[in-house]
N, CA, C, O and CB atoms as a CASP TS submission, in Angstrom:
PFRMAT TS
TARGET T0000
AUTHOR 0000-0000-0000
METHOD Language model
MODEL 1
PARENT N/A
ATOM      1  N   UNK     1       3.923 -34.085  11.923  1.00  0.00           N
ATOM      2  CA  UNK     1       3.398 -32.766  12.877  1.00  0.00           C
ATOM      3  C   UNK     1       4.850 -31.883  12.497  1.00  0.00           C
ATOM      4  O   UNK     1       5.247 -30.909  13.136  1.00  0.00           O
ATOM      5  CB  UNK     1       3.099 -33.184  15.011  1.00  0.00           C
ATOM      6  N   UNK     2       5.377 -32.354  11.557  1.00  0.00           N
ATOM      7  CA  UNK     2       6.123 -31.317  10.669  1.00  0.00           C
ATOM      8  C   UNK     2       5.737 -30.356   9.451  1.00  0.00           C
ATOM      9  O   UNK     2       6.113 -29.255   9.048  1.00  0.00           O
ATOM     10  CB  UNK     2       6.994 -31.978  10.171  1.00  0.00           C
ATOM     11  N   UNK     3       4.911 -31.205   9.110  1.00  0.00           N
ATOM     12  CA  UNK     3       4.031 -29.979   8.187  1.00  0.00           C
ATOM     13  C   UNK     3       2.798 -29.317   8.742  1.00  0.00           C
ATOM     14  O   UNK     3       1.683 -29.113   8.261  1.00  0.00           O
ATOM     15  CB  UNK     3       3.445 -30.589   6.822  1.00  0.00           C
ATOM     16  N   UNK     4       3.351 -29.044   9.913  1.00  0.00           N
ATOM     17  CA  UNK     4       2.273 -27.797  10.833  1.00  0.00           C
ATOM     18  C   UNK     4       2.866 -26.444  10.157  1.00  0.00           C
ATOM     19  O   UNK     4       2.419 -25.543   9.447  1.00  0.00           O
ATOM     20  CB  UNK     4       2.556 -27.715  13.002  1.00  0.00           C
ATOM     21  N   UNK     5       4.357 -26.846  10.874  1.00  0.00           N
ATOM     22  CA  UNK     5       4.957 -25.155  10.387  1.00  0.00           C
ATOM     23  C   UNK     5       5.335 -25.441   9.131  1.00  0.00           C
ATOM     24  O   UNK     5       6.367 -26.075   9.351  1.00  0.00           O
ATOM     25  CB  UNK     5       6.411 -24.371  11.262  1.00  0.00           C
ATOM     26  N   UNK     6       5.251 -25.420   8.367  1.00  0.00           N
ATOM     27  CA  UNK     6       5.107 -25.686   6.840  1.00  0.00           C
ATOM     28  C   UNK     6       4.346 -24.584   5.854  1.00  0.00           C
ATOM     29  O   UNK     6       4.778 -23.854   4.962  1.00  0.00           O
ATOM     30  CB  UNK     6       4.302 -27.028   6.717  1.00  0.00           C
ATOM     31  N   UNK     7       2.899 -24.806   6.463  1.00  0.00           N
ATOM     32  CA  UNK     7       2.407 -23.918   6.097  1.00  0.00           C
ATOM     33  C   UNK     7       2.339 -22.736   6.188  1.00  0.00           C
ATOM     34  O   UNK     7       2.201 -21.863   5.331  1.00  0.00           O
ATOM     35  CB  UNK     7       1.865 -24.093   6.143  1.00  0.00           C
ATOM     36  N   UNK     8       2.511 -22.677   8.015  1.00  0.00           N
ATOM     37  CA  UNK     8       3.006 -21.268   8.554  1.00  0.00           C
ATOM     38  C   UNK     8       3.711 -20.273   7.916  1.00  0.00           C
ATOM     39  O   UNK     8       3.468 -19.100   8.200  1.00  0.00           O
ATOM     40  CB  UNK     8       3.743 -21.411   9.497  1.00  0.00           C
ATOM     41  N   UNK     9       5.061 -20.732   6.590  1.00  0.00           N
ATOM     42  CA  UNK     9       6.179 -20.332   5.969  1.00  0.00           C
ATOM     43  C   UNK     9       4.683 -19.504   4.834  1.00  0.00           C
ATOM     44  O   UNK     9       4.147 -18.404   4.693  1.00  0.00           O
ATOM     45  CB  UNK     9       7.587 -21.834   5.342  1.00  0.00           C
ATOM     46  N   UNK    10       4.581 -20.899   4.277  1.00  0.00           N
ATOM     47  CA  UNK    10       3.638 -20.665   3.170  1.00  0.00           C
ATOM     48  C   UNK    10       2.698 -19.169   3.412  1.00  0.00           C
ATOM     49  O   UNK    10       2.909 -18.090   2.857  1.00  0.00           O
ATOM     50  CB  UNK    10       2.613 -22.081   3.105  1.00  0.00           C
ATOM     51  N   UNK    11       1.822 -19.434   4.225  1.00  0.00           N
ATOM     52  CA  UNK    11       1.191 -17.900   4.562  1.00  0.00           C
ATOM     53  C   UNK    11       1.477 -16.340   3.946  1.00  0.00           C
ATOM     54  O   UNK    11       0.906 -15.440   3.331  1.00  0.00           O
ATOM     55  CB  UNK    11       1.536 -17.703   5.917  1.00  0.00           C
ATOM     56  N   UNK    12       3.079 -16.763   4.705  1.00  0.00           N
ATOM     57  CA  UNK    12       3.891 -15.482   4.444  1.00  0.00           C
ATOM     58  C   UNK    12       4.196 -14.903   3.049  1.00  0.00           C
ATOM     59  O   UNK    12       4.149 -13.755   2.608  1.00  0.00           O
ATOM     60  CB  UNK    12       5.141 -15.682   5.003  1.00  0.00           C
ATOM     61  N   UNK    13       4.538 -16.144   2.481  1.00  0.00           N
ATOM     62  CA  UNK    13       4.690 -15.616   0.808  1.00  0.00           C
ATOM     63  C   UNK    13       3.471 -16.037  -0.022  1.00  0.00           C
ATOM     64  O   UNK    13       3.400 -16.135  -1.247  1.00  0.00           O
ATOM     65  CB  UNK    13       6.101 -16.350  -0.031  1.00  0.00           C
ATOM     66  N   UNK    14       2.950 -16.162   0.489  1.00  0.00           N
ATOM     67  CA  UNK    14       1.382 -17.038  -0.353  1.00  0.00           C
ATOM     68  C   UNK    14       0.608 -14.950  -0.566  1.00  0.00           C
ATOM     69  O   UNK    14       0.985 -13.931   0.013  1.00  0.00           O
ATOM     70  CB  UNK    14      -0.222 -18.849   1.585  1.00  0.00           C
ATOM     71  N   UNK    15      -0.145 -15.081  -1.278  1.00  0.00           N
ATOM     72  CA  UNK    15      -0.574 -13.380  -1.754  1.00  0.00           C
ATOM     73  C   UNK    15      -2.331 -14.157  -1.071  1.00  0.00           C
ATOM     74  O   UNK    15      -3.368 -13.848  -1.658  1.00  0.00           O
ATOM     75  CB  UNK    15      -0.330 -12.652  -4.329  1.00  0.00           C
ATOM     76  N   UNK    16      -2.367 -15.061   0.088  1.00  0.00           N
ATOM     77  CA  UNK    16      -3.430 -15.461   0.649  1.00  0.00           C
ATOM     78  C   UNK    16      -4.240 -14.557   1.542  1.00  0.00           C
ATOM     79  O   UNK    16      -5.444 -14.477   1.784  1.00  0.00           O
ATOM     80  CB  UNK    16      -3.092 -16.467   1.234  1.00  0.00           C
ATOM     81  N   UNK    17      -2.851 -13.706   2.071  1.00  0.00           N
ATOM     82  CA  UNK    17      -3.018 -12.057   3.017  1.00  0.00           C
ATOM     83  C   UNK    17      -2.839 -11.777   2.714  1.00  0.00           C
ATOM     84  O   UNK    17      -1.676 -12.099   2.471  1.00  0.00           O
ATOM     85  CB  UNK    17      -2.764 -11.341   3.918  1.00  0.00           C
ATOM     86  N   UNK    18      -3.420 -10.289   1.765  1.00  0.00           N
ATOM     87  CA  UNK    18      -2.843  -9.635   0.841  1.00  0.00           C
ATOM     88  C   UNK    18      -2.584  -7.999   2.187  1.00  0.00           C
ATOM     89  O   UNK    18      -2.049  -6.909   1.989  1.00  0.00           O
ATOM     90  CB  UNK    18      -4.047  -9.556  -0.862  1.00  0.00           C
ATOM     91  N   UNK    19      -3.219  -8.549   3.382  1.00  0.00           N
ATOM     92  CA  UNK    19      -2.477  -7.576   4.585  1.00  0.00           C
ATOM     93  C   UNK    19      -1.083  -8.056   5.133  1.00  0.00           C
ATOM     94  O   UNK    19      -0.597  -7.240   5.916  1.00  0.00           O
ATOM     95  CB  UNK    19      -3.457  -7.504   5.969  1.00  0.00           C
ATOM     96  N   UNK    20      -0.412  -9.046   4.941  1.00  0.00           N
ATOM     97  CA  UNK    20       1.318  -9.463   5.032  1.00  0.00           C
ATOM     98  C   UNK    20       1.558  -8.674   3.775  1.00  0.00           C
ATOM     99  O   UNK    20       2.080  -7.560   3.830  1.00  0.00           O
ATOM    100  CB  UNK    20       1.906 -11.406   4.910  1.00  0.00           C
ATOM    101  N   UNK    21       1.115  -9.337   2.423  1.00  0.00           N
ATOM    102  CA  UNK    21       1.992  -7.882   1.674  1.00  0.00           C
ATOM    103  C   UNK    21       2.425  -6.298   1.775  1.00  0.00           C
ATOM    104  O   UNK    21       3.510  -5.792   1.489  1.00  0.00           O
ATOM    105  CB  UNK    21       1.479  -7.671   0.752  1.00  0.00           C
ATOM    106  N   UNK    22       1.229  -5.679   2.274  1.00  0.00           N
ATOM    107  CA  UNK    22       1.609  -4.230   2.578  1.00  0.00           C
ATOM    108  C   UNK    22       2.701  -4.272   3.596  1.00  0.00           C
ATOM    109  O   UNK    22       3.742  -3.629   3.459  1.00  0.00           O
ATOM    110  CB  UNK    22       0.367  -3.352   3.132  1.00  0.00           C
ATOM    111  N   UNK    23       2.462  -4.986   4.548  1.00  0.00           N
ATOM    112  CA  UNK    23       3.697  -5.103   5.834  1.00  0.00           C
ATOM    113  C   UNK    23       4.677  -5.765   5.801  1.00  0.00           C
ATOM    114  O   UNK    23       5.152  -6.443   6.712  1.00  0.00           O
ATOM    115  CB  UNK    23       3.370  -5.570   6.992  1.00  0.00           C
ATOM    116  N   UNK    24       5.289  -5.531   4.105  1.00  0.00           N
ATOM    117  CA  UNK    24       6.969  -6.125   3.712  1.00  0.00           C
ATOM    118  C   UNK    24       7.649  -4.408   3.404  1.00  0.00           C
ATOM    119  O   UNK    24       8.787  -3.979   3.592  1.00  0.00           O
ATOM    120  CB  UNK    24       7.056  -7.537   1.739  1.00  0.00           C
ATOM    121  N   UNK    25       6.303  -3.664   2.821  1.00  0.00           N
ATOM    122  CA  UNK    25       6.952  -1.910   2.565  1.00  0.00           C
ATOM    123  C   UNK    25       7.277  -2.054   1.296  1.00  0.00           C
ATOM    124  O   UNK    25       8.316  -1.612   0.805  1.00  0.00           O
ATOM    125  CB  UNK    25       8.463  -1.267   3.492  1.00  0.00           C
ATOM    126  N   UNK    26       6.343  -2.727   0.648  1.00  0.00           N
ATOM    127  CA  UNK    26       6.085  -2.537  -0.934  1.00  0.00           C
ATOM    128  C   UNK    26       4.445  -2.073  -1.146  1.00  0.00           C
ATOM    129  O   UNK    26       3.989  -1.625  -2.197  1.00  0.00           O
ATOM    130  CB  UNK    26       6.419  -4.161  -1.830  1.00  0.00           C
ATOM    131  N   UNK    27       3.615  -2.313   0.229  1.00  0.00           N
ATOM    132  CA  UNK    27       2.787  -2.021  -0.509  1.00  0.00           C
ATOM    133  C   UNK    27       2.319  -0.630   0.496  1.00  0.00           C
ATOM    134  O   UNK    27       1.392   0.142   0.251  1.00  0.00           O
ATOM    135  CB  UNK    27       1.801  -3.294  -0.880  1.00  0.00           C
ATOM    136  N   UNK    28       2.997  -0.596   1.349  1.00  0.00           N
ATOM    137  CA  UNK    28       3.227   0.877   2.082  1.00  0.00           C
ATOM    138  C   UNK    28       3.000   1.839   1.637  1.00  0.00           C
ATOM    139  O   UNK    28       2.058   2.417   2.180  1.00  0.00           O
ATOM    140  CB  UNK    28       4.272   1.231   2.415  1.00  0.00           C
ATOM    141  N   UNK    29       3.404   2.284   0.918  1.00  0.00           N
ATOM    142  CA  UNK    29       3.554   3.244  -0.026  1.00  0.00           C
ATOM    143  C   UNK    29       2.329   3.805  -0.529  1.00  0.00           C
ATOM    144  O   UNK    29       2.065   5.005  -0.592  1.00  0.00           O
ATOM    145  CB  UNK    29       4.274   2.767  -1.025  1.00  0.00           C
ATOM    146  N   UNK    30       1.526   2.738  -0.918  1.00  0.00           N
ATOM    147  CA  UNK    30       0.387   3.011  -1.930  1.00  0.00           C
ATOM    148  C   UNK    30      -0.595   3.311  -0.830  1.00  0.00           C
ATOM    149  O   UNK    30      -1.419   4.225  -0.829  1.00  0.00           O
ATOM    150  CB  UNK    30      -0.080   1.694  -3.057  1.00  0.00           C
ATOM    151  N   UNK    31      -0.328   2.143   0.385  1.00  0.00           N
ATOM    152  CA  UNK    31      -0.951   2.568   1.607  1.00  0.00           C
ATOM    153  C   UNK    31      -1.534   4.254   2.278  1.00  0.00           C
ATOM    154  O   UNK    31      -2.620   4.659   2.694  1.00  0.00           O
ATOM    155  CB  UNK    31       0.045   2.070   2.405  1.00  0.00           C
ATOM    156  N   UNK    32      -0.442   4.757   2.136  1.00  0.00           N
ATOM    157  CA  UNK    32       0.150   5.968   2.944  1.00  0.00           C
ATOM    158  C   UNK    32      -1.103   7.052   1.955  1.00  0.00           C
ATOM    159  O   UNK    32      -1.984   7.781   2.412  1.00  0.00           O
ATOM    160  CB  UNK    32       2.371   6.319   2.680  1.00  0.00           C
ATOM    161  N   UNK    33      -0.710   6.767   0.418  1.00  0.00           N
ATOM    162  CA  UNK    33      -1.457   7.611  -0.394  1.00  0.00           C
ATOM    163  C   UNK    33      -2.994   7.254   0.139  1.00  0.00           C
ATOM    164  O   UNK    33      -3.225   7.865   1.182  1.00  0.00           O
ATOM    165  CB  UNK    33      -1.143   7.322  -2.055  1.00  0.00           C
ATOM    166  N   UNK    34      -3.801   6.651  -0.184  1.00  0.00           N
ATOM    167  CA  UNK    34      -4.505   6.110   0.185  1.00  0.00           C
ATOM    168  C   UNK    34      -5.635   6.425   1.086  1.00  0.00           C
ATOM    169  O   UNK    34      -6.846   6.237   0.968  1.00  0.00           O
ATOM    170  CB  UNK    34      -3.942   5.505   0.393  1.00  0.00           C
ATOM    171  N   UNK    35      -4.965   6.917   1.951  1.00  0.00           N
ATOM    172  CA  UNK    35      -5.255   7.163   3.720  1.00  0.00           C
ATOM    173  C   UNK    35      -4.659   8.959   3.261  1.00  0.00           C
ATOM    174  O   UNK    35      -4.504   9.514   4.348  1.00  0.00           O
ATOM    175  CB  UNK    35      -3.826   5.794   5.362  1.00  0.00           C
ATOM    176  N   UNK    36      -4.450   9.549   2.589  1.00  0.00           N
ATOM    177  CA  UNK    36      -3.937  10.685   2.688  1.00  0.00           C
ATOM    178  C   UNK    36      -5.409  11.037   1.441  1.00  0.00           C
ATOM    179  O   UNK    36      -6.032  12.067   1.701  1.00  0.00           O
ATOM    180  CB  UNK    36      -2.003  10.852   2.339  1.00  0.00           C
ATOM    181  N   UNK    37      -5.706  10.543   0.684  1.00  0.00           N
ATOM    182  CA  UNK    37      -7.266  10.287  -0.457  1.00  0.00           C
ATOM    183  C   UNK    37      -7.479  11.027   0.632  1.00  0.00           C
ATOM    184  O   UNK    37      -7.206  12.170   0.998  1.00  0.00           O
ATOM    185  CB  UNK    37      -8.367   8.610  -0.990  1.00  0.00           C
ATOM    186  N   UNK    38      -8.166   9.873   1.160  1.00  0.00           N
ATOM    187  CA  UNK    38      -9.434  10.133   1.578  1.00  0.00           C
ATOM    188  C   UNK    38      -9.996  11.265   2.775  1.00  0.00           C
ATOM    189  O   UNK    38     -11.072  11.220   3.369  1.00  0.00           O
ATOM    190  CB  UNK    38      -9.757   8.921   1.920  1.00  0.00           C
ATOM    191  N   UNK    39      -8.842  12.339   2.924  1.00  0.00           N
ATOM    192  CA  UNK    39      -8.739  13.361   3.746  1.00  0.00           C
ATOM    193  C   UNK    39      -8.755  14.800   2.199  1.00  0.00           C
ATOM    194  O   UNK    39      -9.247  15.907   2.417  1.00  0.00           O
ATOM    195  CB  UNK    39      -7.061  13.080   4.955  1.00  0.00           C
ATOM    196  N   UNK    40      -8.439  14.611   1.477  1.00  0.00           N
ATOM    197  CA  UNK    40      -8.483  15.561   0.241  1.00  0.00           C
ATOM    198  C   UNK    40      -8.094  15.370  -1.013  1.00  0.00           C
ATOM    199  O   UNK    40      -8.200  16.392  -1.691  1.00  0.00           O
ATOM    200  CB  UNK    40      -7.886  16.517   0.428  1.00  0.00           C
ATOM    201  N   UNK    41      -7.600  14.251  -1.690  1.00  0.00           N
ATOM    202  CA  UNK    41      -6.979  13.886  -2.414  1.00  0.00           C
ATOM    203  C   UNK    41      -6.002  14.493  -2.502  1.00  0.00           C
ATOM    204  O   UNK    41      -6.033  15.674  -2.851  1.00  0.00           O
ATOM    205  CB  UNK    41      -7.429  13.730  -3.206  1.00  0.00           C
ATOM    206  N   UNK    42      -4.882  13.865  -2.215  1.00  0.00           N
ATOM    207  CA  UNK    42      -3.639  14.589  -2.002  1.00  0.00           C
ATOM    208  C   UNK    42      -2.587  14.195  -3.304  1.00  0.00           C
ATOM    209  O   UNK    42      -1.467  14.621  -3.586  1.00  0.00           O
ATOM    210  CB  UNK    42      -3.002  14.140  -0.448  1.00  0.00           C
ATOM    211  N   UNK    43      -3.443  13.218  -3.939  1.00  0.00           N
ATOM    212  CA  UNK    43      -3.161  12.598  -5.474  1.00  0.00           C
ATOM    213  C   UNK    43      -2.259  13.446  -6.357  1.00  0.00           C
ATOM    214  O   UNK    43      -1.091  13.279  -6.708  1.00  0.00           O
ATOM    215  CB  UNK    43      -4.568  12.449  -6.335  1.00  0.00           C
ATOM    216  N   UNK    44      -3.212  14.481  -6.633  1.00  0.00           N
ATOM    217  CA  UNK    44      -2.475  15.859  -6.999  1.00  0.00           C
ATOM    218  C   UNK    44      -1.610  16.857  -6.195  1.00  0.00           C
ATOM    219  O   UNK    44      -1.776  17.392  -5.099  1.00  0.00           O
ATOM    220  CB  UNK    44      -3.382  16.634  -7.377  1.00  0.00           C
ATOM    221  N   UNK    45      -0.637  16.919  -7.115  1.00  0.00           N
ATOM    222  CA  UNK    45       0.877  17.640  -6.074  1.00  0.00           C
ATOM    223  C   UNK    45       0.393  19.163  -6.132  1.00  0.00           C
ATOM    224  O   UNK    45      -0.285  19.673  -7.025  1.00  0.00           O
ATOM    225  CB  UNK    45       2.946  17.468  -6.998  1.00  0.00           C
ATOM    226  N   UNK    46       0.833  19.697  -5.120  1.00  0.00           N
ATOM    227  CA  UNK    46       0.063  21.768  -5.105  1.00  0.00           C
ATOM    228  C   UNK    46       1.206  22.146  -7.077  1.00  0.00           C
ATOM    229  O   UNK    46       0.910  23.070  -7.835  1.00  0.00           O
ATOM    230  CB  UNK    46       1.390  23.613  -2.482  1.00  0.00           C
ATOM    231  N   UNK    47       1.986  21.462  -7.253  1.00  0.00           N
ATOM    232  CA  UNK    47       2.500  22.255  -8.648  1.00  0.00           C
ATOM    233  C   UNK    47       1.229  21.899 -10.035  1.00  0.00           C
ATOM    234  O   UNK    47       0.804  22.595 -10.957  1.00  0.00           O
ATOM    235  CB  UNK    47       4.409  21.449  -9.172  1.00  0.00           C
ATOM    236  N   UNK    48       0.988  20.678  -9.650  1.00  0.00           N
ATOM    237  CA  UNK    48      -0.182  21.004 -10.588  1.00  0.00           C
ATOM    238  C   UNK    48      -0.866  21.868 -10.473  1.00  0.00           C
ATOM    239  O   UNK    48      -0.598  22.771 -11.266  1.00  0.00           O
ATOM    240  CB  UNK    48      -0.971  20.270 -10.724  1.00  0.00           C
ATOM    241  N   UNK    49      -1.641  22.052  -9.863  1.00  0.00           N
ATOM    242  CA  UNK    49      -2.914  23.189  -9.247  1.00  0.00           C
ATOM    243  C   UNK    49      -2.101  24.291  -9.621  1.00  0.00           C
ATOM    244  O   UNK    49      -2.800  25.169 -10.127  1.00  0.00           O
ATOM    245  CB  UNK    49      -3.433  23.224  -7.340  1.00  0.00           C
ATOM    246  N   UNK    50      -1.364  24.473  -9.589  1.00  0.00           N
ATOM    247  CA  UNK    50      -0.491  25.938  -9.310  1.00  0.00           C
ATOM    248  C   UNK    50      -0.192  26.173 -11.044  1.00  0.00           C
ATOM    249  O   UNK    50       0.079  27.328 -11.372  1.00  0.00           O
ATOM    250  CB  UNK    50       1.363  25.712  -8.079  1.00  0.00           C
ATOM    251  N   UNK    51      -0.233  25.207 -12.042  1.00  0.00           N
ATOM    252  CA  UNK    51      -0.095  24.507 -12.621  1.00  0.00           C
ATOM    253  C   UNK    51      -1.441  25.521 -14.063  1.00  0.00           C
ATOM    254  O   UNK    51      -1.260  26.292 -15.005  1.00  0.00           O
ATOM    255  CB  UNK    51      -0.217  22.992 -11.702  1.00  0.00           C
ATOM    256  N   UNK    52      -2.908  24.738 -13.270  1.00  0.00           N
ATOM    257  CA  UNK    52      -3.761  25.297 -13.815  1.00  0.00           C
ATOM    258  C   UNK    52      -3.845  26.590 -13.396  1.00  0.00           C
ATOM    259  O   UNK    52      -3.567  27.366 -14.310  1.00  0.00           O
ATOM    260  CB  UNK    52      -4.749  24.680 -13.737  1.00  0.00           C
ATOM    261  N   UNK    53      -4.116  27.113 -12.386  1.00  0.00           N
ATOM    262  CA  UNK    53      -3.987  28.377 -12.227  1.00  0.00           C
ATOM    263  C   UNK    53      -3.361  29.620 -13.090  1.00  0.00           C
ATOM    264  O   UNK    53      -3.791  30.688 -13.524  1.00  0.00           O
ATOM    265  CB  UNK    53      -3.502  28.299 -11.304  1.00  0.00           C
ATOM    266  N   UNK    54      -2.033  28.865 -13.108  1.00  0.00           N
ATOM    267  CA  UNK    54      -1.181  29.827 -14.366  1.00  0.00           C
ATOM    268  C   UNK    54      -1.929  30.068 -15.576  1.00  0.00           C
ATOM    269  O   UNK    54      -1.759  31.178 -16.080  1.00  0.00           O
ATOM    270  CB  UNK    54       0.210  29.095 -14.966  1.00  0.00           C
ATOM    271  N   UNK    55      -3.011  28.980 -16.364  1.00  0.00           N
ATOM    272  CA  UNK    55      -3.206  28.988 -17.423  1.00  0.00           C
ATOM    273  C   UNK    55      -4.283  29.416 -17.360  1.00  0.00           C
ATOM    274  O   UNK    55      -4.933  29.605 -18.388  1.00  0.00           O
ATOM    275  CB  UNK    55      -2.998  28.090 -18.015  1.00  0.00           C
TER
END
């Protein structure tokens, strides 16, 4: 019965749960960008747009 809790800990460290990886905060940054991209492609900063207009 001691083997049951062992796999539980492995799941958190294992990449089998892609949702757990972003939960660590390492994937939260890219996730936020993905949500913005769905809104209006915020990947391109406003500075980049201004530079193109100046050209």
